[in-house]
C-alpha positions as CSV (number, residue, x, y, z in Angstrom):
1,M,119.8,62.0,122.1
2,R,121.2,60.3,118.6
3,K,122.3,62.3,116.1
4,P,118.9,61.8,113.6
5,E,116.7,63.1,116.4
6,M,119.1,66.0,116.8
7,M,118.7,66.6,112.5
8,A,115.1,66.5,113.3
9,I,114.6,68.8,116.1
10,L,117.1,71.6,114.0
11,A,114.9,71.3,111.3
12,C,112.2,71.9,113.4
13,I,112.9,75.0,114.4
14,L,114.5,76.2,111.1
15,L,111.2,75.4,109.5
16,S,108.9,77.5,112.1
17,L,111.7,80.4,112.0
18,A,111.2,80.1,108.4
19,V,107.1,80.2,108.8
20,F,107.1,82.8,111.2
21,I,109.3,85.5,109.3
22,G,107.6,84.3,106.2
23,S,103.9,84.8,107.4
24,T,104.3,87.8,109.7
25,G,106.9,89.4,107.3
26,L,109.0,90.1,110.1
27,G,111.9,92.6,109.3
28,Y,111.0,92.8,105.6
29,A,107.5,94.2,105.1
30,V,104.7,95.3,107.6
31,Y,104.3,92.9,110.4
32,R,100.9,90.7,110.7
33,P,99.7,88.2,112.9
34,L,100.1,85.0,112.6
35,R,97.2,83.3,110.2
36,Y,95.4,80.1,111.8
37,Y,96.7,77.8,109.0
38,D,100.2,78.9,109.7
39,I,99.9,78.1,113.7
40,F,97.9,74.6,112.4
41,S,100.9,73.4,110.3
42,L,103.1,74.6,112.9
43,V,101.2,72.3,115.8
44,I,101.2,69.2,113.5
45,A,105.1,69.7,112.7
46,W,105.9,69.8,116.4
47,S,103.2,67.2,117.4
48,G,104.7,64.8,114.8
49,L,108.0,65.5,115.9
50,A,107.1,64.9,120.2
51,F,105.1,61.6,119.1
52,H,108.4,60.5,117.2
53,L,111.0,61.1,120.1
54,W,108.0,59.5,122.0
55,R,107.4,56.3,120.0
56,G,112.0,56.3,120.0
57,R,112.0,56.5,123.8
58,R,109.3,53.6,124.6
59,A,111.1,51.8,122.0
60,G,114.3,51.9,123.8
61,Q,113.4,51.8,127.3
62,G,115.1,47.9,127.7
63,E,118.6,49.1,125.9
64,Q,121.5,50.1,127.4
65,P,123.8,53.1,126.3
């Protein structure tokens, strides 16, 4: 994996943690379950990342490392 891909994965993980902690109140407020639009935003973000990685791999199939 190249550096931009690693940065994208790290950003997605950090943002997912921020959404989870902010939405549920984990650690600083009364716990509440994830709401549907929080789950939807996480699915969209991770789907976009997966598509980007898949597209990058398909484009680089003919290249040698």
